[in-house]
C-alpha positions as a Markdown table, in Angstrom:
| # | Residue | x | y | z |
|---|---|---|---|---|
| 1 | Met | 40.2 | 124.5 | 72.3 |
| 2 | Lys | 37.0 | 124.2 | 74.2 |
| 3 | Arg | 35.0 | 124.8 | 71.0 |
| 4 | Phe | 36.8 | 121.9 | 69.4 |
| 5 | Trp | 35.8 | 119.4 | 72.1 |
| 6 | Ile | 32.2 | 120.6 | 72.0 |
| 7 | Ile | 32.0 | 120.0 | 68.2 |
| 8 | Leu | 33.7 | 116.6 | 68.6 |
| 9 | Ala | 31.1 | 115.6 | 71.2 |
| 10 | Leu | 28.2 | 116.6 | 69.0 |
| 11 | Leu | 29.6 | 114.6 | 66.1 |
| 12 | Cys | 29.9 | 111.5 | 68.3 |
| 13 | Phe | 26.4 | 111.9 | 69.6 |
| 14 | Met | 25.0 | 112.2 | 66.0 |
| 15 | Ala | 27.0 | 109.1 | 64.9 |
| 16 | Ser | 25.7 | 107.0 | 67.8 |
| 17 | Asp | 22.1 | 108.1 | 67.1 |
| 18 | Thr | 22.5 | 107.1 | 63.4 |
| 19 | Cys | 23.9 | 103.7 | 64.5 |
| 20 | Tyr | 21.0 | 103.2 | 66.8 |
| 21 | Ala | 18.5 | 104.0 | 64.0 |
| 22 | Met | 20.2 | 101.5 | 61.7 |
| 23 | Thr | 20.2 | 98.9 | 64.3 |
| 24 | Ser | 16.4 | 99.4 | 64.9 |
| 25 | Ala | 15.6 | 99.2 | 61.2 |
| 26 | Gln | 17.6 | 96.0 | 60.9 |
| 27 | Lys | 15.7 | 94.5 | 63.8 |
| 28 | Arg | 12.4 | 95.4 | 62.3 |
| 29 | Ala | 13.5 | 93.9 | 58.9 |
| 30 | Lys | 14.7 | 90.7 | 60.7 |
| 31 | Ala | 11.4 | 90.4 | 62.6 |
| 32 | Lys | 9.4 | 90.9 | 59.4 |
| 33 | Ala | 11.4 | 88.3 | 57.5 |
| 34 | Lys | 10.9 | 85.8 | 60.4 |
| 35 | Met | 7.1 | 86.5 | 60.3 |
| 36 | Glu | 7.1 | 85.9 | 56.5 |
| 37 | Gln | 8.9 | 82.6 | 57.1 |
| 38 | Lys | 6.3 | 81.5 | 59.6 |
| 39 | Arg | 3.5 | 82.4 | 57.2 |
| 40 | Glu | 5.0 | 80.5 | 54.4 |
| 41 | Ala | 5.5 | 77.5 | 56.7 |
| 42 | Ala | 1.9 | 77.7 | 57.8 |
| 43 | Lys | 0.8 | 78.0 | 54.2 |
| 44 | Arg | 2.8 | 74.9 | 53.1 |
| 45 | Lys | 1.5 | 73.0 | 56.1 |
| 46 | Ala | -2.1 | 73.9 | 55.2 |
| 47 | Glu | -1.6 | 72.9 | 51.6 |
| 48 | Lys | -0.1 | 69.6 | 52.7 |
| 49 | Gln | -3.0 | 69.0 | 54.9 |
| 50 | Arg | -5.5 | 69.8 | 52.1 |
| 51 | Ala | -3.6 | 67.5 | 49.8 |
| 52 | Ala | -3.7 | 64.7 | 52.3 |
| 53 | Lys | -7.4 | 65.3 | 53.0 |
| 54 | Ala | -8.1 | 65.2 | 49.2 |
| 55 | Lys | -6.0 | 62.1 | 48.8 |
| 56 | Lys | -7.9 | 60.4 | 51.6 |
| 57 | Ala | -11.3 | 61.5 | 50.2 |
| 58 | Lys | -10.2 | 60.2 | 46.8 |
| 59 | Lys | -9.4 | 56.8 | 48.3 |
| 60 | Glu | -12.7 | 56.7 | 50.1 |
| 61 | Arg | -14.6 | 57.6 | 46.9 |
| 62 | Ile | -12.8 | 54.9 | 45.0 |
| 63 | Lys | -13.4 | 52.4 | 47.8 |
| 64 | Glu | -17.1 | 53.3 | 47.8 |
| 65 | Gly | -17.2 | 53.1 | 44.0 |
| 66 | Lys | -18.1 | 56.8 | 43.5 |
| 67 | Pro | -15.3 | 58.5 | 41.7 |
| 68 | Leu | -15.6 | 62.3 | 41.3 |
| 69 | Leu | -17.1 | 63.8 | 38.1 |
| 70 | Tyr | -16.6 | 67.4 | 36.9 |
| 71 | Val | -18.9 | 68.9 | 34.3 |
| 72 | Tyr | -17.9 | 72.3 | 32.8 |
| 73 | Ala | -20.1 | 74.6 | 30.6 |
| 74 | Tyr | -18.6 | 76.9 | 27.9 |
| 75 | Asp | -19.9 | 79.4 | 25.3 |
| 76 | Leu | -19.3 | 77.7 | 21.9 |
| 77 | Arg | -18.7 | 81.0 | 20.1 |
| 78 | Ser | -16.3 | 82.7 | 22.5 |
| 79 | Gly | -14.9 | 79.8 | 24.4 |
| 80 | Glu | -15.6 | 81.5 | 27.7 |
| 81 | Pro | -16.9 | 79.6 | 30.8 |
| 82 | Leu | -20.7 | 79.9 | 31.3 |
| 83 | Pro | -21.6 | 80.3 | 34.9 |
| 84 | Ala | -25.1 | 79.4 | 36.2 |
| 85 | Thr | -25.7 | 76.9 | 33.4 |
| 86 | His | -28.2 | 74.2 | 34.5 |
| 87 | Ile | -26.4 | 70.8 | 34.2 |
| 88 | Thr | -28.2 | 67.5 | 34.0 |
| 89 | Val | -26.3 | 64.2 | 34.4 |
| 90 | Gln | -28.3 | 60.9 | 34.2 |
| 91 | Asp | -27.5 | 57.2 | 34.2 |
| 92 | Val | -27.9 | 55.8 | 30.7 |
| 93 | Asn | -29.8 | 52.8 | 32.1 |
| 94 | Ala | -32.0 | 54.8 | 34.3 |
| 95 | Lys | -35.8 | 54.1 | 34.1 |
| 96 | Pro | -38.0 | 56.8 | 32.4 |
| 97 | Asn | -39.0 | 59.7 | 34.7 |
| 98 | Lys | -36.3 | 58.8 | 37.2 |
| 99 | Lys | -34.7 | 61.8 | 39.0 |
| 100 | Pro | -31.3 | 62.8 | 37.4 |
| 101 | Lys | -28.1 | 62.0 | 39.2 |
| 102 | Val | -27.2 | 65.7 | 38.8 |
| 103 | Ser | -29.6 | 68.5 | 38.2 |
| 104 | Lys | -28.3 | 71.9 | 39.3 |
| 105 | Pro | -26.7 | 75.1 | 38.0 |
| 106 | Ser | -22.9 | 75.4 | 37.6 |
| 107 | Asp | -21.1 | 77.7 | 40.0 |
| 108 | Thr | -20.4 | 81.4 | 39.2 |
| 109 | Lys | -16.6 | 81.1 | 39.1 |
| 110 | Arg | -15.4 | 78.0 | 37.2 |
| 111 | Ala | -18.8 | 77.3 | 35.6 |
| 112 | Arg | -18.8 | 73.7 | 36.8 |
| 113 | Val | -20.6 | 71.1 | 38.9 |
| 114 | Gln | -19.0 | 68.2 | 40.7 |
| 115 | Arg | -20.4 | 65.1 | 42.1 |
| 116 | Gly | -19.2 | 61.6 | 43.3 |
| 117 | Leu | -21.1 | 59.2 | 41.1 |
| 118 | Pro | -21.0 | 55.4 | 40.8 |
| 119 | Val | -19.0 | 53.9 | 38.0 |
| 120 | Gly | -21.0 | 53.4 | 34.8 |
| 121 | Pro | -22.4 | 54.9 | 31.6 |
| 122 | Tyr | -23.9 | 58.4 | 31.7 |
| 123 | Trp | -25.1 | 61.2 | 29.6 |
| 124 | Ala | -24.7 | 65.0 | 30.3 |
| 125 | Ala | -26.4 | 68.1 | 28.9 |
| 126 | Gly | -26.6 | 71.8 | 29.7 |
| 127 | Ala | -29.2 | 74.5 | 29.3 |
| 128 | Lys | -29.1 | 78.3 | 29.9 |
| 129 | Ile | -31.5 | 81.2 | 29.1 |
| 130 | Gly | -30.3 | 82.9 | 25.9 |
| 131 | Tyr | -28.5 | 79.8 | 24.6 |
| 132 | Phe | -29.5 | 76.7 | 22.7 |
| 133 | Ala | -29.2 | 73.5 | 24.7 |
| 134 | Ser | -25.9 | 71.7 | 24.4 |
| 135 | Asp | -25.5 | 68.5 | 22.5 |
| 136 | Thr | -25.9 | 65.4 | 24.8 |
| 137 | Val | -22.5 | 64.0 | 25.7 |
| 138 | Trp | -22.4 | 60.2 | 26.4 |
| 139 | Phe | -19.5 | 58.9 | 28.5 |
| 140 | Asn | -18.4 | 56.0 | 30.6 |
| 141 | His | -17.5 | 57.2 | 34.1 |
| 142 | Lys | -14.8 | 55.1 | 35.6 |
| 143 | Glu | -11.8 | 57.3 | 36.5 |
| 144 | Asp | -11.7 | 59.6 | 39.5 |
| 145 | Glu | -12.0 | 63.3 | 38.6 |
| 146 | Asp | -13.4 | 62.6 | 35.1 |
| 147 | Thr | -13.9 | 65.9 | 33.2 |
| 148 | Ile | -16.8 | 66.4 | 30.8 |
| 149 | Lys | -17.1 | 69.7 | 28.8 |
| 150 | Leu | -20.4 | 71.0 | 27.4 |
| 151 | Tyr | -20.7 | 73.7 | 24.8 |
| 152 | Leu | -23.8 | 76.0 | 24.4 |
| 153 | Tyr | -24.4 | 78.3 | 21.4 |
| 154 | Pro | -25.9 | 81.7 | 22.0 |
| 155 | Glu | -29.4 | 82.4 | 20.5 |
| 156 | Thr | -30.0 | 85.2 | 18.0 |
| 157 | Arg | -33.4 | 87.1 | 18.4 |
| 158 | Leu | -35.0 | 88.2 | 15.1 |
| 159 | Thr | -37.5 | 91.0 | 15.9 |
| 160 | Phe | -39.6 | 92.4 | 13.0 |
| 161 | Thr | -43.0 | 94.0 | 12.2 |
| 162 | Val | -45.8 | 93.1 | 9.7 |
| 163 | Thr | -47.0 | 96.3 | 8.0 |
| 164 | Asp | -49.0 | 97.5 | 5.0 |
| 165 | Ser | -46.8 | 98.7 | 2.1 |
| 166 | Leu | -49.0 | 101.7 | 1.5 |
| 167 | Thr | -50.0 | 103.0 | 5.0 |
| 168 | Gly | -47.2 | 101.5 | 7.1 |
| 169 | Arg | -49.8 | 100.3 | 9.6 |
| 170 | Pro | -49.8 | 96.9 | 11.3 |
| 171 | Val | -51.4 | 94.0 | 9.5 |
| 172 | Ala | -53.0 | 90.9 | 11.0 |
| 173 | Ala | -51.3 | 88.1 | 9.2 |
| 174 | Asn | -50.3 | 84.4 | 9.6 |
| 175 | Val | -46.5 | 84.3 | 9.8 |
| 176 | Ile | -44.4 | 81.2 | 9.4 |
| 177 | Val | -40.6 | 81.0 | 9.8 |
| 178 | Arg | -38.7 | 78.0 | 8.3 |
| 179 | Asn | -35.1 | 77.0 | 8.4 |
| 180 | His | -32.9 | 76.0 | 5.5 |
| 181 | Glu | -34.3 | 72.5 | 5.6 |
| 182 | His | -37.8 | 73.9 | 5.2 |
| 183 | Arg | -38.7 | 72.8 | 8.8 |
| 184 | Lys | -41.1 | 75.1 | 10.6 |
| 185 | Val | -39.3 | 77.1 | 13.4 |
| 186 | Met | -42.2 | 79.3 | 14.3 |
| 187 | Gln | -45.8 | 79.9 | 13.3 |
| 188 | Thr | -47.8 | 82.8 | 14.8 |
| 189 | Thr | -50.4 | 85.5 | 14.0 |
| 190 | Ser | -49.6 | 89.2 | 14.1 |
| 191 | Asp | -52.4 | 91.5 | 15.2 |
| 192 | Ser | -53.6 | 94.8 | 13.6 |
| 193 | Leu | -52.5 | 96.9 | 16.6 |
| 194 | His | -48.8 | 96.2 | 17.2 |
| 195 | Ser | -47.7 | 93.3 | 14.8 |
| 196 | Val | -44.2 | 93.1 | 16.4 |
| 197 | Leu | -43.0 | 89.5 | 16.3 |
| 198 | Ala | -39.8 | 87.9 | 17.6 |
| 199 | Val | -38.3 | 84.5 | 16.9 |
| 200 | Leu | -35.1 | 82.8 | 18.2 |
| 201 | Leu | -32.7 | 81.9 | 15.4 |
| 202 | Asp | -29.4 | 80.0 | 15.2 |
| 203 | Asp | -27.0 | 82.0 | 13.1 |
| 204 | Arg | -25.0 | 78.9 | 12.3 |
| 205 | Ile | -27.9 | 77.9 | 10.0 |
| 206 | Pro | -27.2 | 79.5 | 6.5 |
| 207 | Phe | -30.7 | 81.0 | 6.0 |
| 208 | Tyr | -34.3 | 81.1 | 7.0 |
| 209 | Thr | -37.4 | 82.0 | 5.1 |
| 210 | Val | -40.2 | 84.2 | 6.4 |
| 211 | Glu | -43.7 | 83.6 | 4.9 |
| 212 | Ala | -46.8 | 85.7 | 5.6 |
| 213 | Thr | -50.4 | 85.5 | 4.4 |
| 214 | Ala | -53.4 | 87.8 | 5.1 |
| 215 | Pro | -56.8 | 88.4 | 3.5 |
| 216 | Asn | -56.8 | 90.9 | 0.7 |
| 217 | Tyr | -53.0 | 91.0 | 0.6 |
| 218 | Phe | -50.5 | 89.3 | -1.7 |
| 219 | Pro | -48.5 | 86.5 | 0.0 |
| 220 | Phe | -45.1 | 87.6 | 1.3 |
| 221 | Arg | -41.9 | 85.5 | 1.2 |
| 222 | Asp | -38.4 | 86.5 | 1.9 |
| 223 | Thr | -35.1 | 84.8 | 2.7 |
| 224 | Val | -33.1 | 85.9 | 5.8 |
| 225 | Thr | -29.4 | 85.3 | 5.7 |
| 226 | Asp | -28.5 | 88.1 | 8.1 |
| 227 | Pro | -31.0 | 88.8 | 10.9 |
| 228 | Thr | -29.6 | 92.3 | 11.5 |
| 229 | Gln | -30.5 | 93.3 | 7.9 |
| 230 | Phe | -34.0 | 91.9 | 7.8 |
| 231 | Ala | -36.4 | 94.9 | 7.1 |
| 232 | Gly | -39.6 | 93.1 | 8.3 |
| 233 | Val | -42.7 | 91.8 | 6.6 |
| 234 | Val | -44.3 | 94.3 | 4.2 |
| 235 | Met | -47.7 | 93.2 | 2.9 |
| 236 | Ser | -48.9 | 94.5 | -0.5 |
| 237 | Pro | -52.7 | 95.0 | -0.9 |
| 238 | Arg | -54.2 | 93.2 | -3.8 |
| 239 | Glu | -56.4 | 96.1 | -5.1 |
| 240 | Ile | -54.0 | 99.0 | -5.6 |
| 241 | Lys | -53.2 | 101.1 | -8.6 |
| 242 | Ser | -50.4 | 103.2 | -7.2 |
| 243 | Phe | -48.5 | 103.9 | -4.0 |
| 244 | Val | -45.8 | 106.3 | -2.7 |
| 245 | Leu | -42.4 | 104.8 | -2.0 |
| 246 | His | -41.9 | 106.1 | 1.5 |
| 247 | Asn | -38.5 | 106.7 | 3.2 |
| 248 | Ile | -36.4 | 107.1 | 0.1 |
| 249 | Tyr | -33.9 | 109.9 | 0.3 |
| 250 | Phe | -31.7 | 111.7 | -2.3 |
| 251 | Ala | -28.8 | 114.1 | -1.9 |
| 252 | Thr | -30.0 | 117.7 | -2.0 |
| 253 | Gly | -30.5 | 118.8 | -5.5 |
| 254 | Lys | -29.0 | 115.6 | -6.9 |
| 255 | Thr | -30.1 | 112.2 | -8.2 |
| 256 | Arg | -27.8 | 110.2 | -5.9 |
| 257 | Ile | -29.8 | 107.9 | -3.5 |
| 258 | Leu | -28.6 | 108.0 | 0.1 |
| 259 | Asp | -27.7 | 104.9 | 2.1 |
| 260 | Ser | -30.6 | 105.5 | 4.4 |
| 261 | Ser | -33.0 | 104.5 | 1.5 |
| 262 | Glu | -31.9 | 100.9 | 1.5 |
| 263 | Arg | -35.0 | 99.7 | 3.4 |
| 264 | Ala | -37.4 | 101.5 | 1.0 |
| 265 | Leu | -35.5 | 100.0 | -2.0 |
| 266 | Asn | -35.7 | 96.5 | -0.5 |
| 267 | Glu | -39.4 | 96.9 | 0.1 |
| 268 | Leu | -39.9 | 97.8 | -3.6 |
| 269 | Tyr | -37.7 | 94.9 | -4.6 |
| 270 | Arg | -39.8 | 92.4 | -2.5 |
| 271 | Phe | -43.0 | 93.9 | -3.9 |
| 272 | Leu | -41.7 | 93.1 | -7.5 |
| 273 | Val | -40.5 | 89.7 | -6.5 |
| 274 | Ser | -43.9 | 88.8 | -5.0 |
| 275 | Arg | -45.5 | 89.9 | -8.3 |
| 276 | Pro | -43.2 | 88.4 | -11.0 |
| 277 | Asn | -45.5 | 89.5 | -13.9 |
| 278 | Gln | -46.2 | 93.0 | -12.6 |
| 279 | Arg | -44.9 | 96.0 | -14.6 |
| 280 | Ile | -44.6 | 99.4 | -13.0 |
| 281 | Arg | -44.0 | 103.0 | -13.8 |
| 282 | Ile | -41.7 | 105.0 | -11.4 |
| 283 | Val | -42.9 | 108.6 | -11.3 |
| 284 | Gly | -40.7 | 111.3 | -9.7 |
| 285 | His | -41.9 | 114.5 | -8.2 |
| 286 | Thr | -40.1 | 117.6 | -6.8 |
| 287 | Asp | -41.0 | 120.8 | -5.0 |
| 288 | Asn | -41.0 | 124.2 | -6.7 |
| 289 | Ile | -37.5 | 125.3 | -5.6 |
| 290 | Gly | -35.5 | 125.9 | -8.8 |
| 291 | Ser | -36.5 | 126.2 | -12.4 |
| 292 | Asp | -39.1 | 124.1 | -14.2 |
| 293 | Arg | -36.4 | 122.7 | -16.4 |
| 294 | Ser | -34.0 | 121.7 | -13.6 |
| 295 | Asn | -36.8 | 120.1 | -11.6 |
| 296 | Gln | -37.9 | 118.1 | -14.6 |
| 297 | Val | -34.3 | 116.8 | -15.2 |
| 298 | Leu | -33.9 | 116.1 | -11.5 |
| 299 | Ser | -37.1 | 114.1 | -11.3 |
| 300 | Glu | -36.2 | 112.0 | -14.3 |
| 301 | Gly | -32.7 | 111.4 | -13.0 |
| 302 | Arg | -34.0 | 110.2 | -9.6 |
| 303 | Cys | -36.4 | 107.7 | -11.3 |
| 304 | Gln | -33.5 | 106.4 | -13.3 |
| 305 | Glu | -31.5 | 105.8 | -10.1 |
| 306 | Val | -34.4 | 103.9 | -8.6 |
| 307 | Arg | -34.7 | 101.7 | -11.7 |
| 308 | Arg | -30.9 | 101.1 | -11.6 |
| 309 | Ala | -31.2 | 100.0 | -8.0 |
| 310 | Met | -33.9 | 97.5 | -9.0 |
| 311 | Lys | -31.7 | 96.3 | -11.9 |
| 312 | Asp | -28.8 | 95.7 | -9.5 |
| 313 | Arg | -31.0 | 93.5 | -7.4 |
| 314 | Gly | -32.0 | 91.4 | -10.3 |
| 315 | Ile | -35.3 | 92.9 | -11.6 |
| 316 | Ala | -35.6 | 93.0 | -15.4 |
| 317 | Val | -35.5 | 96.6 | -16.7 |
| 318 | Gly | -38.2 | 95.8 | -19.2 |
| 319 | Arg | -40.7 | 95.6 | -16.3 |
| 320 | Ile | -40.0 | 99.2 | -15.2 |
| 321 | Glu | -40.9 | 102.5 | -17.0 |
| 322 | Ile | -39.9 | 105.9 | -15.7 |
| 323 | Glu | -41.6 | 109.3 | -15.8 |
| 324 | Gly | -40.3 | 112.6 | -14.4 |
| 325 | Arg | -43.1 | 115.0 | -13.5 |
| 326 | Gly | -41.0 | 117.7 | -12.0 |
| 327 | Glu | -43.0 | 120.2 | -9.9 |
| 328 | Arg | -46.2 | 119.8 | -11.9 |
| 329 | Asp | -48.3 | 117.6 | -9.6 |
| 330 | Pro | -48.0 | 118.8 | -6.0 |
| 331 | Ile | -50.2 | 117.1 | -3.5 |
| 332 | Val | -50.2 | 120.1 | -1.1 |
| 333 | Pro | -49.2 | 123.8 | -1.7 |
| 334 | Asn | -45.5 | 124.5 | -1.6 |
| 335 | Asp | -45.9 | 127.1 | 1.1 |
| 336 | Ser | -43.8 | 125.5 | 3.9 |
| 337 | Glu | -40.8 | 123.2 | 4.2 |
| 338 | Glu | -43.0 | 120.5 | 5.5 |
| 339 | His | -45.3 | 120.7 | 2.5 |
| 340 | Arg | -42.4 | 120.9 | 0.1 |
| 341 | Gln | -41.0 | 117.7 | 1.7 |
| 342 | Met | -44.4 | 116.0 | 1.0 |
| 343 | Asn | -44.3 | 117.0 | -2.6 |
| 344 | Arg | -40.8 | 115.6 | -3.0 |
| 345 | Arg | -41.8 | 112.0 | -3.6 |
| 346 | Val | -41.4 | 108.8 | -5.7 |
| 347 | Glu | -44.7 | 107.2 | -6.8 |
| 348 | Ile | -45.1 | 103.6 | -8.1 |
| 349 | Val | -47.9 | 103.2 | -10.6 |
| 350 | Leu | -49.0 | 99.6 | -11.5 |
| 351 | Leu | -49.4 | 98.9 | -15.2 |
């Protein structure tokens, strides 16, 4: 009987402790909810005060005749805001050389500038490094919180070299880049040490032309429709009888031209375009791996593939002869892989 009363007392104690714990949790939850209510009330009060302050400031601006103007800058290609864009806003009737009403960069978050300006006609424009300047926007500022949007288009940088078609060395040349309307975009001179040039292009323009002239070289002219595919300016010497077509690659033991040879093929194509009356002979050479017969067939087949590549580009087949020399004319002994690679070559002979 005594054990029964002891167990009953323990159960009552545990129940009361649980009830106390639940009561404490409820109190904490109630206190937390009350605190949240106070925070929300304070937040609403602050928002109401800000709105009242903004309304008062708006009335004052209108009373003073200086409604608020917002000017935003955007990337025309992506539509994204452009922070740190330099915005200029000027009165249309301002005297020449007068300081602009607004001349400062947009902020880093919403890419905008704001200013209370007198009512009247204005123009706005934006500029940013790496972008073409925006079009000038003309507007009549009369409403408070007028919004003007400026769009800037990113620049495309065309970087290329001016080199000798035979040696691959830099050439000092006069280079002119023109747009599709034949207007000059850039004129500069490359040097004989580096000859790396760069020009900013607008890829919305359908094409550009690159022209180059140098003493003792044939004039160069090429059309650029895709700046990423432009192989550069390759100048052909006037007094040459033959040259090796560098950087042309074939599948091992086959006549198939690899994709990595596109630049070499384009150089040959431009050479033939620059000399419309020039006839050539494509001469193929191999190393001494394999039989004489197989090397002869291989060299002829590779010449045919090069001629076919020129035909596909629009060069008349009648201007091109082919000759396979197999392994008969090595320029160095076939005693190492490096020498064998030198002997595997395509030579262009002028006729």
